[in-house]
N, CA, C and O of each residue as an XYZ file, in Angstrom:
580
protein
N       1.333     19.700     22.892
C       0.798     19.791     21.550
C      -0.697     19.490     21.599
O      -1.102     18.472     22.159
N      -1.503     20.344     21.032
C      -2.952     20.175     21.049
C      -3.356     19.081     20.073
O      -2.794     18.947     18.985
N      -4.339     18.308     20.491
C      -4.862     17.273     19.614
C      -6.135     17.802     18.989
O      -6.943     18.451     19.654
N      -6.306     17.529     17.739
C      -7.465     18.034     17.026
C      -8.415     16.896     16.735
O      -8.009     15.747     16.562
N      -9.682     17.238     16.684
C     -10.699     16.288     16.287
C     -10.707     16.170     14.780
O      -9.811     16.679     14.106
N     -11.704     15.508     14.255
C     -11.778     15.340     12.807
C     -12.073     16.656     12.121
O     -12.573     17.598     12.736
N     -11.756     16.708     10.830
C     -12.117     17.882     10.043
C     -13.629     17.916      9.926
O     -14.269     16.887      9.709
N     -14.186     19.086     10.069
C     -15.630     19.234     10.038
C     -15.994     20.198      8.923
O     -15.444     21.298      8.858
N     -16.921     19.805      8.033
C     -17.313     20.721      6.972
C     -18.068     21.907      7.558
O     -18.894     21.755      8.458
N     -17.774     23.075      7.037
C     -18.483     24.275      7.467
C     -19.530     24.616      6.432
O     -19.615     23.969      5.388
N     -20.325     25.626      6.716
C     -21.386     25.995      5.772
C     -20.818     26.514      4.467
O     -21.484     26.447      3.434
N     -19.594     27.032      4.493
C     -18.983     27.553      3.271
C     -18.379     26.445      2.413
O     -17.909     26.704      1.306
N     -18.388     25.212      2.919
C     -17.856     24.099      2.146
C     -16.424     23.760      2.495
O     -15.932     22.704      2.096
N     -15.734     24.629      3.232
C     -14.363     24.316      3.628
C     -14.410     23.449      4.884
O     -15.484     23.185      5.425
N     -13.254     23.015      5.336
C     -13.210     22.229      6.565
C     -12.336     22.940      7.565
O     -11.437     23.698      7.202
N     -12.608     22.688      8.829
C     -11.800     23.284      9.882
C     -11.539     22.232     10.951
O     -12.343     21.324     11.160
N     -10.410     22.369     11.619
C     -10.073     21.463     12.707
C     -10.695     21.985     13.991
O     -10.698     23.191     14.237
N     -11.213     21.094     14.798
C     -11.787     21.488     16.075
C     -10.864     20.993     17.171
O     -10.554     19.804     17.246
N     -10.424     21.914     18.025
C      -9.526     21.584     19.119
C     -10.357     21.064     20.285
O     -10.754     21.830     21.163
N     -10.620     19.755     20.287
C     -11.489     19.164     21.291
C     -10.788     19.030     22.634
O     -11.419     19.222     23.673
N      -9.515     18.711     22.640
C      -8.802     18.467     23.884
C      -7.950     19.646     24.311
O      -7.061     19.495     25.149
N      -8.205     20.801     23.756
C      -7.386     21.971     24.054
C      -7.727     22.594     25.390
O      -8.397     21.991     26.229
N      -7.252     23.810     25.568
C      -7.418     24.527     26.828
C      -8.875     24.866     27.111
O      -9.220     25.160     28.255
N      -9.731     24.832     26.113
C     -11.136     25.163     26.335
C     -11.817     24.180     27.270
O     -12.698     24.561     28.039
N     -11.418     22.929     27.210
C     -12.024     21.902     28.043
C     -10.978     21.394     29.021
O     -10.102     20.606     28.665
N     -11.086     21.854     30.244
C     -10.139     21.433     31.270
C     -10.919     21.012     32.498
O     -12.102     21.325     32.637
N     -10.257     20.312     33.371
C     -10.917     19.819     34.572
C     -11.220     20.971     35.520
O     -10.378     21.835     35.763
N     -12.430     20.965     36.047
C     -12.796     21.971     37.044
C     -12.678     21.405     38.454
O     -12.938     22.105     39.432
N     -12.287     20.139     38.556
C     -12.185     19.506     39.875
C     -11.189     20.195     40.804
O     -11.497     20.359     41.985
N     -10.004     20.609     40.331
C      -9.089     21.296     41.253
C      -9.689     22.584     41.829
O      -9.475     22.899     43.000
N     -10.426     23.315     41.021
C     -11.050     24.547     41.502
C     -12.142     24.230     42.521
O     -12.236     24.881     43.562
N     -12.965     23.228     42.215
C     -13.994     22.808     43.170
C     -13.365     22.325     44.468
O     -13.843     22.644     45.557
N     -12.296     21.558     44.346
C     -11.601     21.053     45.526
C     -11.073     22.209     46.378
O     -11.166     22.171     47.605
N     -10.521     23.232     45.728
C      -9.999     24.387     46.464
C     -11.123     25.127     47.185
O     -10.941     25.562     48.322
N     -12.274     25.277     46.545
C     -13.415     25.944     47.188
C     -13.869     25.149     48.405
O     -14.068     25.704     49.485
N     -14.032     23.834     48.212
C     -14.487     22.994     49.324
C     -13.472     22.958     50.457
O     -13.848     22.966     51.630
N     -12.185     22.917     50.113
C     -11.148     22.914     51.151
C     -11.176     24.217     51.942
O     -11.025     24.205     53.163
N     -11.368     25.324     51.262
C     -11.443     26.624     51.942
C     -12.653     26.668     52.869
O     -12.548     27.112     54.012
N     -13.799     26.207     52.377
C     -15.008     26.195     53.207
C     -14.854     25.270     54.407
O     -15.272     25.605     55.515
N     -14.251     24.100     54.180
C     -14.038     23.160     55.284
C     -13.096     23.756     56.318
O     -13.337     23.657     57.521
N     -12.036     24.367     55.847
C     -11.066     24.986     56.756
C     -11.734     26.081     57.581
O     -11.489     26.203     58.781
N     -12.568     26.864     56.935
C     -13.248     27.951     57.645
C     -14.213     27.421     58.700
O     -14.364     28.017     59.766
N     -14.863     26.301     58.399
C     -15.866     25.791     59.334
C     -15.275     24.959     60.464
O     -15.901     24.827     61.515
N     -14.090     24.398     60.275
C     -13.524     23.517     61.303
C     -12.303     24.084     62.000
O     -11.820     23.486     62.962
N     -11.801     25.188     61.558
C     -10.569     25.745     62.115
C     -10.808     26.352     63.495
O     -11.858     26.937     63.763
N      -9.790     26.196     64.380
C      -9.844     26.831     65.694
C      -9.673     28.336     65.552
O     -10.185     29.109     66.362
N      -8.954     28.740     64.522
C      -8.713     30.160     64.268
C      -9.177     30.482     62.850
O      -8.355     30.668     61.952
N     -10.504     30.548     62.646
C     -11.001     30.816     61.294
C     -10.576     32.196     60.825
O     -10.457     33.129     61.619
N     -10.349     32.312     59.523
C      -9.980     33.625     58.991
C     -11.156     34.584     59.156
O     -12.294     34.160     59.359
N     -10.874     35.846     59.068
C     -11.938     36.839     59.164
C     -12.944     36.646     58.043
O     -12.611     36.110     56.987
N     -14.162     37.079     58.272
C     -15.211     36.841     57.277
C     -14.898     37.508     55.939
O     -15.233     36.970     54.884
N     -14.263     38.670     55.978
C     -13.909     39.340     54.724
C     -12.854     38.541     53.966
O     -12.953     38.366     52.751
N     -11.844     38.057     54.686
C     -10.783     37.249     54.066
C     -11.352     35.933     53.543
O     -11.032     35.512     52.431
N     -12.194     35.284     54.344
C     -12.796     34.011     53.946
C     -13.680     34.199     52.716
O     -13.621     33.411     51.772
N     -14.489     35.234     52.735
C     -15.364     35.502     51.588
C     -14.549     35.779     50.341
O     -14.905     35.342     49.247
N     -13.463     36.499     50.505
C     -12.607     36.838     49.373
C     -11.988     35.586     48.757
O     -11.935     35.456     47.534
N     -11.518     34.658     49.608
C     -10.908     33.422     49.100
C     -11.927     32.603     48.308
O     -11.638     32.138     47.206
N     -13.108     32.432     48.874
C     -14.145     31.643     48.205
C     -14.628     32.362     46.942
O     -14.841     31.727     45.909
N     -14.796     33.657     47.023
C     -15.283     34.416     45.863
C     -14.302     34.350     44.701
O     -14.714     34.229     43.548
N     -13.002     34.429     44.996
C     -11.998     34.342     43.927
C     -12.087     32.997     43.208
O     -12.084     32.932     41.979
N     -12.166     31.927     43.998
C     -12.251     30.587     43.391
C     -13.582     30.401     42.660
O     -13.633     29.757     41.612
N     -14.651     30.962     43.210
C     -15.959     30.853     42.556
C     -15.953     31.591     41.218
O     -16.523     31.105     40.241
N     -15.312     32.760     41.165
C     -15.194     33.491     39.890
C     -14.362     32.690     38.888
O     -14.687     32.639     37.702
N     -13.292     32.068     39.372
C     -12.456     31.234     38.497
C     -13.271     30.072     37.937
O     -13.177     29.753     36.752
N     -14.070     29.442     38.795
C     -14.920     28.332     38.371
C     -15.957     28.805     37.348
O     -16.161     28.154     36.324
N     -16.597     29.917     37.622
C     -17.605     30.450     36.697
C     -16.979     30.798     35.351
O     -17.578     30.556     34.303
N     -15.777     31.366     35.378
C     -15.085     31.691     34.130
C     -14.753     30.449     33.319
O     -14.914     30.430     32.099
N     -14.284     29.403     34.012
C     -13.953     28.149     33.321
C     -15.199     27.522     32.712
O     -15.168     27.040     31.580
N     -16.299     27.528     33.466
C     -17.545     26.962     32.947
C     -18.066     27.757     31.750
O     -18.569     27.172     30.791
N     -17.950     29.061     31.798
C     -18.398     29.897     30.679
C     -17.542     29.645     29.438
O     -18.061     29.575     28.324
N     -16.230     29.511     29.633
C     -15.328     29.193     28.512
C     -15.715     27.876     27.857
O     -15.780     27.773     26.632
N     -15.974     26.861     28.695
C     -16.337     25.542     28.166
C     -17.702     25.588     27.487
O     -17.909     24.916     26.477
N     -18.640     26.375     28.031
C     -19.960     26.499     27.409
C     -19.830     27.119     26.023
O     -20.439     26.643     25.065
N     -19.034     28.182     25.920
C     -18.830     28.835     24.617
C     -18.169     27.882     23.627
O     -18.564     27.817     22.463
N     -17.162     27.144     24.090
C     -16.476     26.190     23.205
C     -17.437     25.096     22.749
O     -17.399     24.681     21.591
N     -18.297     24.628     23.652
C     -19.265     23.591     23.287
C     -20.275     24.116     22.275
O     -20.700     23.382     21.383
N     -20.657     25.371     22.408
C     -21.621     25.953     21.471
C     -21.010     26.128     20.087
O     -21.733     26.148     19.091
N     -19.687     26.256     20.013
C     -19.013     26.415     18.725
C     -18.808     25.081     18.008
O     -18.518     25.064     16.812
N     -18.956     23.968     18.723
C     -18.847     22.659     18.081
C     -20.024     22.475     17.129
O     -21.105     23.008     17.378
N     -19.831     21.728     16.040
C     -20.962     21.470     15.148
C     -22.083     20.789     15.926
O     -21.864     19.753     16.554
N     -23.256     21.354     15.886
C     -24.392     20.810     16.620
C     -24.429     21.240     18.070
O     -25.317     20.826     18.814
N     -23.479     22.065     18.486
C     -23.416     22.489     19.880
C     -24.631     23.272     20.321
O     -24.962     23.278     21.507
N     -25.298     23.925     19.403
C     -26.476     24.701     19.743
C     -27.771     23.909     19.674
O     -28.844     24.456     19.933
N     -27.687     22.627     19.327
C     -28.894     21.810     19.198
C     -29.432     21.440     20.577
O     -28.665     21.227     21.516
N     -30.748     21.368     20.687
C     -31.356     20.933     21.943
C     -31.160     19.425     22.092
O     -30.895     18.719     21.119
N     -31.296     18.950     23.323
C     -31.145     17.510     23.558
C     -32.198     16.719     22.789
O     -31.908     15.640     22.272
N     -33.406     17.243     22.711
C     -34.467     16.556     21.976
C     -34.114     16.459     20.490
O     -34.336     15.419     19.871
N     -33.575     17.518     19.924
C     -33.185     17.500     18.512
C     -32.046     16.509     18.299
O     -32.035     15.779     17.308
N     -31.095     16.481     19.215
C     -29.984     15.524     19.118
C     -30.519     14.101     19.158
O     -30.068     13.248     18.394
N     -31.487     13.834     20.049
C     -32.090     12.488     20.124
C     -32.771     12.121     18.806
O     -32.627     10.999     18.319
N     -33.521     13.080     18.227
C     -34.210     12.797     16.961
C     -33.212     12.514     15.845
O     -33.415     11.598     15.048
N     -32.141     13.290     15.784
C     -31.112     13.073     14.761
C     -30.451     11.712     14.975
O     -30.234     10.973     14.015
N     -30.131     11.376     16.222
C     -29.493     10.088     16.519
C     -30.412      8.929     16.141
O     -29.954      7.929     15.588
N     -31.706      9.058     16.437
C     -32.658      8.005     16.066
C     -32.745      7.852     14.552
O     -32.782      6.732     14.044
N     -32.776      8.962     13.834
C     -32.830      8.903     12.365
C     -31.569      8.251     11.812
O     -31.642      7.449     10.880
N     -30.416      8.588     12.379
C     -29.160      7.973     11.928
C     -29.134      6.482     12.249
O     -28.643      5.686     11.448
N     -29.657      6.097     13.413
C     -29.727      4.673     13.761
C     -30.635      3.920     12.791
O     -30.303      2.819     12.351
N     -31.791      4.522     12.458
C     -32.696      3.870     11.492
C     -32.014      3.711     10.136
O     -32.119      2.661      9.502
N     -31.320      4.751      9.695
C     -30.618      4.690      8.409
C     -29.528      3.623      8.440
O     -29.357      2.883      7.471
N     -28.791      3.540      9.546
C     -27.738      2.524      9.669
C     -28.340      1.121      9.629
O     -27.799      0.234      8.969
N     -29.459      0.915     10.335
C     -30.126     -0.392     10.312
C     -30.592     -0.739      8.903
O     -30.454     -1.879      8.461
N     -31.139      0.240      8.204
C     -31.602      0.019      6.825
C     -30.434     -0.392      5.928
O     -30.547     -1.331      5.140
N     -29.325      0.313      6.054
C     -28.159     -0.007      5.220
C     -27.582     -1.375      5.583
O     -27.136     -2.114      4.704
N     -27.589     -1.714      6.873
C     -27.117     -3.050      7.267
C     -27.999     -4.137      6.665
O     -27.495     -5.167      6.217
N     -29.320     -3.913      6.650
C     -30.218     -4.919      6.078
C     -29.983     -5.062      4.574
O     -30.055     -6.167      4.037
N     -29.703     -3.954      3.895
C     -29.387     -4.024      2.462
C     -28.108     -4.829      2.250
O     -28.054     -5.696      1.377
N     -27.084     -4.543      3.045
C     -25.820     -5.277      2.909
C     -25.998     -6.755      3.241
O     -25.415     -7.619      2.586
N     -26.817     -7.043      4.271
C     -27.067     -8.439      4.642
C     -27.760     -9.168      3.495
O     -27.376    -10.284      3.147
N     -28.783     -8.538      2.904
C     -29.498     -9.149      1.778
C     -28.566     -9.333      0.588
O     -28.619    -10.356     -0.094
N     -27.723     -8.356      0.342
C     -26.763     -8.448     -0.754
C     -25.793     -9.604     -0.513
O     -25.470    -10.347     -1.439
N     -25.332     -9.756      0.718
C     -24.396    -10.831      1.041
C     -25.022    -12.211      0.952
O     -24.339    -13.187      0.642
N     -26.318    -12.297      1.223
C     -27.002    -13.592      1.195
C     -27.514    -13.963     -0.192
O     -27.873    -15.118     -0.420
N     -27.556    -13.025     -1.110
C     -28.100    -13.320     -2.436
C     -27.071    -14.053     -3.292
O     -25.862    -13.918     -3.108
N     -27.593    -14.828     -4.226
C     -26.712    -15.536     -5.148
C     -26.283    -14.569     -6.239
O     -27.054    -13.720     -6.685
N     -25.049    -14.719     -6.652
C     -24.523    -13.846     -7.694
C     -24.025    -14.716     -8.833
O     -22.886    -15.182     -8.797
N     -24.860    -14.947     -9.853
C     -24.485    -15.851    -10.936
C     -23.244    -15.395    -11.696
O     -22.456    -16.234    -12.132
N     -23.054    -14.117    -11.862
C     -21.892    -13.632    -12.611
C     -20.616    -13.962    -11.852
O     -19.644    -14.433    -12.441
N     -20.617    -13.718    -10.561
C     -19.439    -14.024     -9.748
C     -19.193    -15.523     -9.744
O     -18.050    -15.964     -9.863
N     -20.253    -16.307     -9.609
C     -20.105    -17.762     -9.632
C     -19.541    -18.251    -10.953
O     -18.715    -19.163    -10.975
N     -19.977    -17.657    -12.049
C     -19.481    -18.039    -13.370
C     -17.998    -17.706    -13.513
O     -17.228    -18.516    -14.029
N     -17.600    -16.540    -13.068
C     -16.194    -16.142    -13.147
C     -15.339    -17.089    -12.318
O     -14.271    -17.515    -12.760
N     -15.801    -17.417    -11.130
C     -15.029    -18.323    -10.274
C     -14.928    -19.715    -10.886
O     -13.872    -20.345    -10.824
N     -16.012    -20.196    -11.472
C     -15.949    -21.533    -12.071
C     -15.023    -21.536    -13.286
O     -14.341    -22.533    -13.527
N     -14.980    -20.452    -14.053
C     -14.062    -20.383    -15.188
C     -12.619    -20.344    -14.710
O     -11.737    -20.913    -15.354
N     -12.373    -19.688    -13.607
C     -11.008    -19.661    -13.066
C     -10.583    -21.058    -12.630
O      -9.433    -21.459    -12.812
N     -11.532    -21.790    -12.052
C     -11.203    -23.148    -11.601
C     -10.896    -24.062    -12.785
O     -10.064    -24.964    -12.687
N     -11.575    -23.819    -13.901
C     -11.334    -24.642    -15.076
C      -9.939    -24.397    -15.636
O      -9.331    -25.289    -16.228
N      -9.438    -23.174    -15.443
C      -8.068    -22.856    -15.846
C      -7.823    -23.097    -17.313
O      -8.325    -22.366    -18.166
N      -7.054    -24.121    -17.604
C      -6.654    -24.440    -18.973
C      -7.838    -24.865    -19.836
O      -7.785    -24.754    -21.061
N      -8.884    -25.342    -19.215
C     -10.029    -25.813    -19.982
C     -10.936    -24.664    -20.413
O     -11.946    -24.884    -21.081
N     -10.584    -23.461    -20.039
C     -11.409    -22.303    -20.356
C     -11.498    -22.115    -21.868
O     -10.536    -22.369    -22.593
N     -12.645    -21.675    -22.329
C     -12.862    -21.450    -23.747
C     -12.022    -20.272    -24.228
O     -11.441    -20.318    -25.313
N     -11.961    -19.223    -23.425
C     -11.202    -18.038    -23.793
C      -9.787    -18.177    -23.242
O      -9.613    -18.358    -22.037
N      -8.772    -18.096    -24.107
C      -7.405    -18.217    -23.610
C      -7.011    -16.976    -22.818
O      -7.421    -15.858    -23.129
N      -6.209    -17.204    -21.792
C      -5.715    -16.072    -21.008
C      -4.639    -15.369    -21.821
O      -4.072    -15.989    -22.721
N      -4.333    -14.111    -21.552
C      -3.300    -13.395    -22.307
C      -1.945    -14.104    -22.240
O      -1.224    -14.138    -23.237
N      -1.591    -14.662    -21.098
C      -0.302    -15.353    -20.978
C      -0.286    -16.594    -21.864
O       0.719    -16.873    -22.519
N      -1.388    -17.339    -21.891
C      -1.469    -18.551    -22.704
C      -1.437    -18.198    -24.192
O      -0.785    -18.890    -24.974
N      -2.128    -17.139    -24.587
C      -2.157    -16.736    -25.994
C      -0.773    -16.337    -26.467
O      -0.395    -16.661    -27.593
N      -0.001    -15.638    -25.632
C       1.338    -15.220    -26.053
C       2.265    -16.424    -26.157
O       3.141    -16.451    -27.021
N       2.087    -17.432    -25.283
C       2.920    -18.637    -25.383
C       2.607    -19.403    -26.665
O       3.512    -19.938    -27.305
N       1.331    -19.458    -27.041
C       0.944    -20.182    -28.246
C       1.486    -19.483    -29.492
O       1.825    -20.144    -30.475
N       1.570    -18.152    -29.458
C       2.092    -17.415    -30.602
C       3.584    -17.663    -30.766
O       4.080    -17.690    -31.892
N       4.313    -17.846    -29.661
C       5.752    -18.076    -29.721
C       6.056    -19.445    -30.320
O       7.090    -19.615    -30.966
N       5.182    -20.416    -30.122
C       5.423    -21.778    -30.617
C       5.234    -21.842    -32.061
O       5.392    -22.906    -32.658
């Protein structure tokens, strides 16, 4: 079962699921390993295969590797921001970091500030029965008496 990334808004305003872990992104290590094993076998074997056969084996794996890399490149370009340059990505990341720091400082200042309204509400709750304004439960009990 394919796992999907988060929903991503498109330019039309709808959202689409991105298959991040799907077949588009797969390990190329087995293909590289097969190429290297073939080359090693050809260079160290007492009975190396003929040059045409050896070239064919390596060429087939090299084409497979190139195809896999091209598939992954296309899939990466289809991701939101996939076409952005590294410099643009860095600038966007820096701007987002600055915005996050700004928002954290606002929240920190908000958390450290005194809030007289909240303090007043809490002190009235502590007074409970001594409160000037009767609670709805207390008012209904007084009406029953």
